[in-house]
C-alpha positions, 0 to 999 in steps of 0.5 A: 476489446484488446486494450492495445490502442488505449494502452498506447495513448489513444483517447478512451472515447475513441477506443470505446466507439471503435468497439460499438459493432462488437458490443451490438453483436454480443447481445450484452448491454453497452455498459456491461460490455464496456465494463467487461472489456475494461477488465479484459483490457487491464489483464491483457496489458499487465504483462509478465513484468507486472504479474510478478508484482501483482501475483506476489502481492495476491499470495502475500495478502492471502498468507498474511491473512492466514497469519492474522487468523492464527493470531486472532484465534489463538490470542483473541481480540485483545491479543490480535489488537496488541500485535496489530498495534505494534505493527501499526506504530512500526509502519508509521515510524518507517514511513516517517523516517524514510522522508520519501527517499525510497521513492526518491531513489526510484525517481532518480534511477529511472531518470538516469541522474545517478549513473551505473557507477553511482547507484550503489551509493544509493543502496549504501546511503539507504542502509546506513540511514536505516540502521542509525535512524531505525535503532533510535526511533525503534527504541523510543517507540518501544519504550513509550508505547509497548514497554508496559503492554508487552514487557521488556523483551518486546522493547528489543524486538520492536527496536530491531523490527523498525530498523529491519522494516525501514531497510526493507522498504528501501530495498523494495523500492530499489528492486522496483527501480531496477525493474526487477519485478520477479525479485521484488515479488520473490522477496515479499513472498519469502518474507510472508511465508517465513512469517506464517511458518514461524507462527505455525511452529510457535502455535504448535509448541504453545509459544504463540504470544504477542511478543513471539508473533513480533519476533517471528515478524522480525526474523522473517523481515531480516531473512527477506532483506538478505534475499533482497540484498542478494538480488540487488548484487545481481543487478550491479549494486555493491555494498562496498561503496562509501556513503555520499553526502551529495547523493543523499541530499539529491534524493532527500530533496525529491523525497521531501517534496514527495513526502509532503504530497503523500502525507495527507493520504498516508495520514488519512489511511492510518489516522483512524487506526491511531485514533481507535488504538488509544481511544477504544482500546486494544480489544476494539482495535483487534476487531477493527484490524480484522475488518481492515485485513479483509477489506484491505485485500483490494490493495493486492491490486491497486498498490502494486499497479501504482508502484509499477506505474511510477517506476515505468513512467517516471520522467515521461512527458506529462501529457503521455503520463496523463493519457496512460493514467486515464486508461489505467484509472478506468480499468482499475476502477472496474476491477476494484468495483468487482472485488468490492462487490464480492467483499460486501457479500462475503464479509459476514460468512468469511469473518465468522468462519475464519476468525470466529464468533468473537469477531462477528461485530467487525462485519459492518466495519469490514463492509464500509472499509471495503468501499473505502479501500476501493476509492483509496486504491484509485486515489493511490493510482492518481497520486502516483500519476503525479509522482511519475510526472515529476510533480509530487506537490500537484496532488497536495491540495486534494490530499489535504482537503481529504484529510480535513474532511476525514478529521472532521468526520472522525471528530464528529462520529468517533465517540458516538458510533465508535469504529463504524463511525470512523469507517464512514468518515474515511469513505467520505474523505476518500470520495472528496479526495478522489473527485479533486484528484481526478478533476485536477488531472483532467480525468473528469468530463467537463461541460463545454460552454456554447460559443 
């Protein structure tokens, strides 16, 4: 099954029907042949421009896991929880501060609303906004959450880290909007490789502490942003332009609508961690973060494909976007199911071998979270389908319902079953959201009433 007709917009049913003779000739069952065909088709349609995003994310995920293993084995569950907690709060701050404008840049560059002589203004606006808001928010977060836990040096490190991560998010989206996937993948690889290298050096000299780990992350983020800036310069972006209020308002208008649509999904993803951290303590969060890092390998595929789908299909006719989404969702689900099955089987031996026996209690959590990430990966793709069609509020209802289900589940299960109960609540919320998203896009089969 070559997948060419499906990727061109042919209905999935016709494409599968056309393959019936080959299915019979292969000797496999029709279901098995269709699943294998969908996986082969997904790989064949990725192409060179996608492989830099997906491949880089795969390598970055593995390198990040190496860094996490090093921190966990050196600092234990509490140390791992402190580092992961600081990164978590920084990520939440970055998402909040962007106000959706990073994706707004992607949308308008692909619509050519911003001409070649004006696109540099988007870069300058983004960097200036990152500097001002990042420093203020970073300092506030560091003082409120981490001054007593990590010490005063960590205040300056976290303040700078939030600023650098915010600027990096804008740079990443501008690289994707420019369709420079090689540069995007290279930047992410350089950042993660530098981080792991610095962690190894700190461990070798006996200086690996929670604050030292965060300082290594800061240094790698700043270096990667410089690399990303060099790549943007090669794509015609210039840093000498003055900020422009009109361009900022234009991007912010789309960004805010996008942020509203994405907020329930984002909260569903990060709220469980934000609950565990203060409710169960940094030790429990250290165990949860290990389970999360193993289960989160599923995102090495779903996240990049969703981002590329947005940058490639933003502004296309809605019917065309839906046809592409129907084929892409089926292929993505087949691959995610295979990855999840491997994770369910290998979770126990992997965690014990890589992280040590002190993290063995995170195995059941990792298995449940693997299913959550599988469903969440498909949800992210369906969310980006709406963004590509220019209707960022269409999926808001499904996301809000999913969030409500998740909140109810967390409230009912958190105190009795702890982190495992929270993981089950996440699965239920994602399943409800997925059903609503697929139904709203017309991707679920419907019964036709007899005339």
